[in-house]
ZAMARGU-4260 file (C-alpha; in steps of 0.2 Angstrom, whole numbers, plus 5000, padded with zeros to 4 digits):
<rodrens>
0) 5035/5027/5042 | 5042/5019/5058 | 5053/5004/5052 | 5064/4991/5060 | 5078/5003/5053
5) 5075/5015/5067 | 5089/5008/5076 | 5103/5021/5079 | 5102/5032/5064 | 5120/5038/5064
10) 5126/5020/5066 | 5116/5015/5051 | 5124/5029/5041 | 5141/5025/5046 | 5140/5007/5042
15) 5131/5010/5025 | 5141/5025/5021 | 5157/5015/5016 | 5146/5003/5006 | 5138/5018/4997
20) 5155/5025/4992 | 5162/5008/4987 | 5147/5004/4975 | 5144/5022/4969 | 5125/5022/4973
25) 5118/5035/4961 | 5116/5053/4966 | 5114/5067/4955 | 5130/5069/4944 | 5140/5056/4954
30) 5147/5048/4939 | 5137/5032/4939 | 5140/5021/4924 | 5131/5004/4925 | 5128/4994/4909
35) 5112/4984/4909 | 5106/4971/4897 | 5087/4970/4895 | 5074/4961/4884 | 5057/4965/4878
40) 5049/4948/4875 | 5030/4945/4873 | 5025/4926/4870 | 5011/4925/4857 | 4994/4922/4862
45) 4986/4905/4855 | 4969/4899/4857 | 4963/4888/4871 | 4959/4870/4866 | 4953/4855/4876
50) 4970/4847/4872 | 4979/4862/4879 | 4968/4863/4895 | 4972/4844/4898 | 4991/4848/4896
55) 4990/4860/4911 | 5000/4853/4926 | 4995/4853/4944 | 4999/4842/4959 | 4992/4824/4960
60) 4974/4823/4964 | 4970/4841/4957 | 4961/4844/4941 | 4960/4860/4931 | 4945/4863/4920
65) 4936/4878/4912 | 4923/4887/4923 | 4918/4900/4911 | 4924/4906/4894 | 4922/4921/4882
70) 4924/4934/4895 | 4938/4944/4886 | 4948/4955/4898 | 4944/4945/4914 | 4953/4952/4928
75) 4949/4952/4947 | 4938/4939/4955 | 4926/4941/4970 | 4915/4927/4977 | 4899/4931/4987
80) 4894/4920/5002 | 4880/4912/4992 | 4893/4907/4978 | 4889/4920/4966 | 4905/4925/4956
85) 4909/4943/4951 | 4923/4946/4938 | 4929/4964/4933 | 4934/4967/4915 | 4945/4982/4914
90) 4945/4984/4895 | 4926/4983/4894 | 4924/4994/4910 | 4911/4982/4918 | 4908/4968/4931
95) 4900/4951/4925 | 4891/4940/4937 | 4892/4921/4935 | 4883/4908/4944 | 4884/4889/4946
100) 4867/4884/4953 | 4868/4865/4949 | 4886/4863/4956 | 4893/4855/4941 | 4909/4866/4942
105) 4904/4877/4927 | 4895/4893/4926 | 4877/4893/4920 | 4877/4903/4904 | 4888/4917/4898
110) 4885/4928/4913 | 4876/4945/4916 | 4884/4962/4916 | 4879/4970/4933 | 4889/4986/4933
115) 4897/4998/4921 | 4911/5010/4926 | 4926/5015/4915 | 4942/5007/4921 | 4933/4995/4933
120) 4946/4984/4941 | 4946/4981/4960 | 4932/4971/4968 | 4928/4967/4986 | 4912/4961/4995
125) 4908/4967/5013 | 4892/4969/5023 | 4881/4963/5008 | 4888/4976/4996 | 4900/4974/4981
130) 4914/4987/4982 | 4921/4992/4965 | 4937/5003/4961 | 4942/5012/4946 | 4957/5022/4944
135) 4951/5037/4954 | 4935/5031/4961 | 4928/5019/4974 | 4909/5014/4973 | 4898/5002/4982
140) 4882/4994/4978 | 4870/4983/4987 | 4870/4965/4982 | 4851/4960/4979 | 4844/4943/4980
145) 4849/4933/4964 | 4866/4943/4963 | 4861/4958/4954 | 4866/4975/4961 | 4857/4990/4967
150) 4862/5008/4962 | 4880/5013/4963 | 4885/5025/4977 | 4902/5034/4975 | 4912/5034/4991
155) 4928/5042/4984 | 4932/5052/4969 | 4949/5058/4972 | 4961/5043/4972 | 4978/5047/4964
160) 4981/5047/4946 | 4988/5031/4938 | 5001/5033/4925 | 5009/5016/4922 | 4999/5006/4935
165) 4981/5010/4935 | 4975/4994/4942 | 4968/4997/4959 | 4964/4982/4970 | 4957/4980/4987
170) 4951/4969/5001 | 4943/4970/5018 | 4954/4966/5033 | 4950/4957/5048 | 4948/4974/5057
175) 4933/4978/5045 | 4943/4992/5036 | 4946/4992/5017 | 4964/4991/5011 | 4966/4998/4994
180) 4983/4996/4984 | 4988/5011/4973 | 5002/5008/4961 | 5016/5019/4956 | 5014/5031/4941
185) 5030/5026/4934 | 5044/5012/4933 | 5055/5021/4946 | 5053/5039/4951 | 5050/5050/4966
190) 5031/5052/4967 | 5023/5069/4970 | 5008/5061/4978 | 5012/5050/4993 | 4996/5040/4990
195) 5004/5032/4975 | 5015/5017/4977 | 5006/5014/4994 | 4993/5004/5003 | 4979/5014/5009
200) 4967/5010/5024 | 4949/5017/5021 | 4934/5016/5032 | 4919/5006/5024 | 4910/5023/5021
205) 4925/5031/5013 | 4925/5046/5025 | 4942/5042/5032 | 4958/5036/5024 | 4976/5035/5028
210) 4992/5028/5021 | 4996/5012/5029 | 5012/5008/5021 | 5023/5015/5007 | 5037/5011/4995
215) 5026/4998/4986 | 5028/4999/4968 | 5013/4989/4963 | 5006/4977/4976 | 4991/4970/4966
220) 4990/4954/4977 | 4988/4955/4996 | 4979/4945/5010 | 4979/4941/5028 | 4988/4926/5036
225) 4974/4916/5045 | 4984/4912/5061 | 4992/4929/5065 | 4981/4941/5056 | 4996/4949/5048
230) 4995/4957/5031 | 5006/4950/5017 | 5008/4956/4999 | 5017/4953/4983 | 5025/4968/4975
235) 5030/4970/4957 | 5049/4973/4954 | 5057/4987/4944 | 5059/4985/4925 | 5074/4987/4914
240) 5087/4981/4927 | 5090/4964/4918 | 5082/4947/4916 | 5085/4942/4934 | 5083/4959/4943
245) 5074/4963/4952 | 5064/4949/4961 | 5046/4950/4964 | 5044/4954/4983 | 5034/4945/4996
250) 5032/4958/5010 | 5025/4958/5027 | 5015/4974/5026 | 5014/4984/5042 | 5008/5001/5047
255) 5021/5015/5044 | 5034/5005/5035 | 5042/5009/5019 | 5048/4995/5007 | 5062/5003/4997
260) 5054/5008/4980 | 5060/5017/4970 | 5078/5017/4976 | 5081/5000/4985 | 5074/4983/4981
265) 5075/4965/4988 | 5086/4964/5004 | 5100/4976/4998 | 5098/4979/4980 | 5101/4996/4973
270) 5092/5005/4958 | 5107/5014/4950 | 5096/5026/4940 | 5086/5034/4954 | 5090/5049/4966
275) 5081/5052/4982 | 5075/5070/4985 | 5081/5081/4999 | 5099/5076/4998 | 5095/5060/5006
280) 5108/5046/5001 | 5103/5029/4996 | 5112/5022/5011 | 5100/5033/5021 | 5085/5027/5011
285) 5090/5009/5014 | 5092/5012/5033 | 5074/5018/5032 | 5067/5003/5021 | 5061/4986/5026
290) 5068/4972/5016 | 5057/4959/5008 | 5053/4942/5016 | 5055/4931/5001 | 5059/4934/4983
295) 5052/4926/4967 | 5058/4926/4949 | 5060/4943/4941 | 5046/4949/4930 | 5034/4936/4934
300) 5021/4949/4938 | 5011/4944/4954 | 4993/4947/4953 | 4979/4942/4965 | 4983/4933/4981
305) 4974/4923/4994 | 4977/4912/5009 | 4968/4895/5007 | 4955/4894/5020 | 4952/4875/5020
310) 4937/4865/5015 | 4941/4855/5000 | 4960/4853/4998 | 4971/4841/5008 | 4975/4848/5025
315) 4993/4853/5021 | 4986/4867/5010 | 4976/4875/5023 | 4984/4892/5028 | 4996/4892/5013
320) 4995/4907/5001 | 4992/4906/4982 | 4997/4919/4970 | 4993/4921/4951 | 5009/4926/4941
325) 5003/4935/4925 | 5020/4936/4917 | 5029/4952/4911 | 5037/4958/4894 | 5054/4962/4902
330) 5062/4945/4902 | 5068/4931/4890 | 5064/4917/4894 | 5048/4923/4901 | 5043/4920/4919
335) 5026/4919/4927 | 5011/4912/4918 | 5007/4901/4932 | 4998/4899/4949 | 5011/4898/4963
340) 5009/4891/4981 | 5018/4900/4996 | 5021/4888/5010 | 5018/4895/5027 | 5023/4888/5044
345) 5019/4896/5061 | 5013/4912/5052 | 5029/4914/5042 | 5033/4911/5024 | 5045/4896/5020
350) 5046/4895/5001 | 5038/4897/4984 | 5033/4882/4974 | 5023/4879/4957 | 5005/4874/4959
355) 4997/4876/4942 | 5009/4877/4926 | 5007/4875/4908 | 4999/4891/4903 | 5015/4895/4894
360) 5016/4884/4879 | 5027/4879/4864 | 5043/4879/4874 | 5039/4897/4881 | 5036/4905/4864
365) 5017/4906/4866 | 5003/4906/4880 | 4985/4901/4882 | 4982/4912/4898 | 4989/4926/4908
370) 4983/4922/4926 | 4976/4937/4935 | 4961/4934/4946 | 4961/4922/4960 | 4947/4917/4972
375) 4940/4902/4982 | 4923/4896/4976 | 4910/4891/4988 | 4914/4873/4985 | 4932/4876/4990
380) 4940/4875/4973 | 4951/4889/4966 | 4945/4900/4952 | 4958/4909/4941 | 4954/4923/4929
385) 4964/4924/4913 | 4964/4941/4905 | 4971/4936/4888 | 4958/4923/4881 | 4945/4927/4894
390) 4944/4911/4903 | 4940/4907/4921 | 4948/4891/4926 | 4943/4880/4940 | 4956/4870/4951
395) 4947/4857/4961 | 4954/4842/4971 | 4947/4825/4966 | 4960/4814/4975 | 4959/4806/4992
400) 4962/4814/5009 | 4953/4831/5006 | 4950/4840/5022 | 4934/4849/5027 | 4943/4858/5041
405) 4944/4877/5039 | 4957/4889/5045 | 4945/4901/5053 | 4945/4920/5051 | 4961/4930/5054
410) 4961/4938/5071 | 4958/4957/5070 | 4970/4962/5084 | 4986/4963/5073 | 4978/4976/5061
415) 4968/4986/5074 | 4983/4988/5086 | 4993/4995/5072 | 4980/5007/5067 | 4977/5014/5084
420) 4995/5015/5089 | 4998/5033/5096 | 4980/5036/5099 | 4972/5041/5116 | 4986/5051/5122
425) 4988/5070/5127 | 4995/5083/5115 | 5013/5084/5114 | 5014/5100/5124 | 5006/5090/5139
430) 5016/5074/5138 | 5029/5070/5151 | 5043/5070/5138 | 5040/5089/5136 | 5037/5093/5154
435) 5045/5110/5160 | 5053/5124/5151 | 5050/5142/5149 | 5037/5149/5137 | 5040/5155/5120
440) 5028/5165/5108 | 5021/5157/5092 | 5013/5168/5078 | 5008/5166/5060 | 5006/5179/5046
445) 4990/5170/5041 | 4982/5162/5057 | 4977/5173/5072 | 4976/5164/5089 | 4960/5154/5091
450) 4954/5160/5073 | 4949/5151/5058 | 4963/5143/5048 | 4962/5150/5030 | 4956/5137/5017
455) 4972/5137/5007 | 4981/5128/5022 | 4968/5114/5022 | 4968/5098/5011 | 4951/5104/5004
460) 4961/5117/4994 | 4980/5120/4992 | 4986/5111/5007 | 5001/5122/5010 | 5009/5124/5026
465) 5007/5141/5035 | 5021/5153/5039 | 5026/5151/5057 | 5037/5162/5068 | 5043/5160/5086
470) 5053/5170/5099 | 5071/5165/5100 | 5077/5155/5115 | 5095/5158/5122 | 5106/5142/5122
475) 5094/5133/5110 | 5103/5121/5099 | 5087/5117/5088 | 5069/5118/5087 | 5055/5106/5083
480) 5037/5109/5077 | 5022/5097/5081 | 5005/5100/5074 | 4990/5090/5081 | 4971/5089/5081
485) 4964/5084/5097 | 4946/5083/5090 | 4949/5070/5077 | 4940/5053/5078 | 4944/5038/5080
490) 4962/5042/5081 | 4965/5056/5094 | 4975/5066/5092 | 4979/5066/5074 | 4996/5072/5070
495) 4997/5084/5055 | 5015/5089/5055 | 5032/5084/5063 | 5048/5094/5059 | 5064/5094/5070
500) 5082/5099/5069 | 5077/5117/5064 | 5093/5126/5066 | 5096/5137/5081 | 5097/5152/5071
505) 5081/5150/5062 | 5065/5156/5071 | 5053/5155/5057 | 5047/5144/5043 | 5040/5150/5027
510) 5023/5146/5019 | 5022/5131/5008 | 5037/5120/5013 | 5041/5104/5004 | 5032/5089/5009
515) 5047/5077/5010 | 5058/5068/5023 | 5072/5081/5023 | 5072/5100/5018 | 5087/5108/5010
520) 5080/5126/5014 | 5081/5127/5029 | 5096/5115/5027 | 5095/5099/5037 | 5077/5100/5044
525) 5070/5083/5045 | 5051/5079/5044 | 5041/5064/5051 | 5026/5054/5048 | 5009/5061/5050
530) 4994/5051/5056 | 4990/5051/5037 | 5006/5041/5034 | 5015/5054/5024 | 5030/5065/5028
535) 5029/5084/5029 | 5014/5095/5032 | 4996/5088/5030 | 4983/5101/5032 | 4966/5101/5041
540) 4954/5089/5033 | 4940/5086/5046 | 4924/5077/5040 | 4912/5089/5031 | 4899/5097/5043
545) 4909/5092/5058 | 4910/5105/5072 | 4926/5116/5070 | 4942/5106/5074 | 4956/5114/5084
550) 4974/5113/5077 | 4988/5115/5089 | 5005/5122/5081 | 5017/5118/5095 | 5035/5124/5095
555) 5049/5117/5106 | 5066/5124/5109 | 5078/5110/5113 | 5096/5109/5120 | 5102/5097/5107
560) 5101/5092/5089 | 5091/5076/5089 | 5097/5059/5083 | 5081/5054/5075 | 5079/5047/5058
565) 5068/5056/5045 | 5051/5048/5044 | 5050/5045/5062 | 5033/5046/5071 | 5028/5057/5085
570) 5032/5045/5099 | 5049/5042/5093 | 5052/5061/5091 | 5045/5064/5109 | 5056/5050/5116
575) 5071/5059/5109 | 5065/5076/5116 | 5063/5070/5133 | 5073/5080/5146 | 5079/5092/5132
580) 5065/5105/5131 | 5071/5123/5136 | 5055/5132/5131 | 5038/5128/5122 | 5023/5138/5115
585) 5009/5135/5104 | 4997/5144/5091 | 4979/5137/5090 | 4968/5139/5075 | 4952/5131/5070
590) 4945/5124/5054 | 4928/5118/5048 | 4923/5111/5031 | 4905/5117/5028 | 4901/5109/5012
595) 4903/5092/5004 | 4916/5090/4990 | 4908/5088/4973 | 4917/5072/4970
</rodrens>
């Protein structure tokens, strides 16, 4: 959760505090009174006809045609290297395979169902396998010659519950890791599971996963810019704030950053209804949030996104992004119902512009399609899946000046460097920032020195923080706790807990502390980002059957209260502790998971 907002924390609060008071940002019982006019408008669905397809608009030289029809709830698209097209159907709970072996721009026949799983949505292809995501599960299956699939293997069975946003989407990054978007359970609320409203980073075998970024309400569409390898995504804005609020957000998604939801939107927009937990104000929340890069029309509902790799369109399109906009129910007149182009230059977004329009018909009162899936066919055309009438459209270029030059694969360094940040360093107690100081004793009512940590403190069970006590240190102004696992791989050490500004008069923490940025008991304790990417305690979760891992509960007595924002990472915390350590001590426990989870 390290963000650009980790400038001077107190200065940020002073500058935003006056704004907070002036605008009456909603806290509990603060007298907020904000009238909002909102609409519920659902343009009626009408049949697809040849005349209506011919009426679709695209730039000169482009032609929109029907690739396949009769697919019902066609959602996410994935194209294999041999050109085989896979489309998920959420309502039918399956995956349909389509092929165009004669290259005429139309699928051969009605397609073949190759997988069945309830709630099927996200698709990705990697290493000769098709990956499939449902609400709570991740599967993979070998792609056999001809496009049929081998047996499904479950990699994960414990993704978060869904609520309002059940549509998991995923893509493999240039670093070879799987990035999976998990939407919020609600319109705007404080999630109890930090993996909701987040982007997850998962190893291809499913054995390792972390929270890459948070504060993302529902980022269905995301992709990597080919020049820089940076990850960009389109996030859905909050409902019920009005026809023109809030804009759909284009975000540059980076490890540890928090993107504002549910309290802050856009660049400086404020949700008047919500209230952060832990007595954190919205001014403080904004200081911790990363603003959007560009905004698009509110309630357009962005879906699948890609960067055009080149090969069949004019050269000016290579490296630009395309996004489907499905359209929402919360605006009148309706927005979305189109494919949008995002122009990029030197790795940065410049502007949105329409690419294919006309799916909204009869003056905006009806529609023939709600665009969802988007992929590049083997011949370089775009394929777009419509989940209303069940049509896959093909957008091909037939004009002059088509370029066969490709953009190349995005470089892997940007993602790999972010993921490995903070790895390959000593434990906090052995760092130069904590050098010196007297010794203090650390004990726990449930963990004996060098003994096994009880199951309830692990993420395989209750995941509750243990009780900790330490000896008082004269002249200490505050204490800090850092818990690390030096036996983890590939990130070493793995940070499991950061807590600081523990008052000088407090020499113990109770079992089962809140997992949030700021505690109200003990008052004012701040918590930072674990390697998992969440604030507060994250218990042991070594891979099953690994040898026992060691967990170091390190306590530091400091000569000051630290000026470090909540959500900071270990390196930021240690930088602030440098030269301020009066005493330090540790308690080491071990944990081993000796059986595989059932699901």
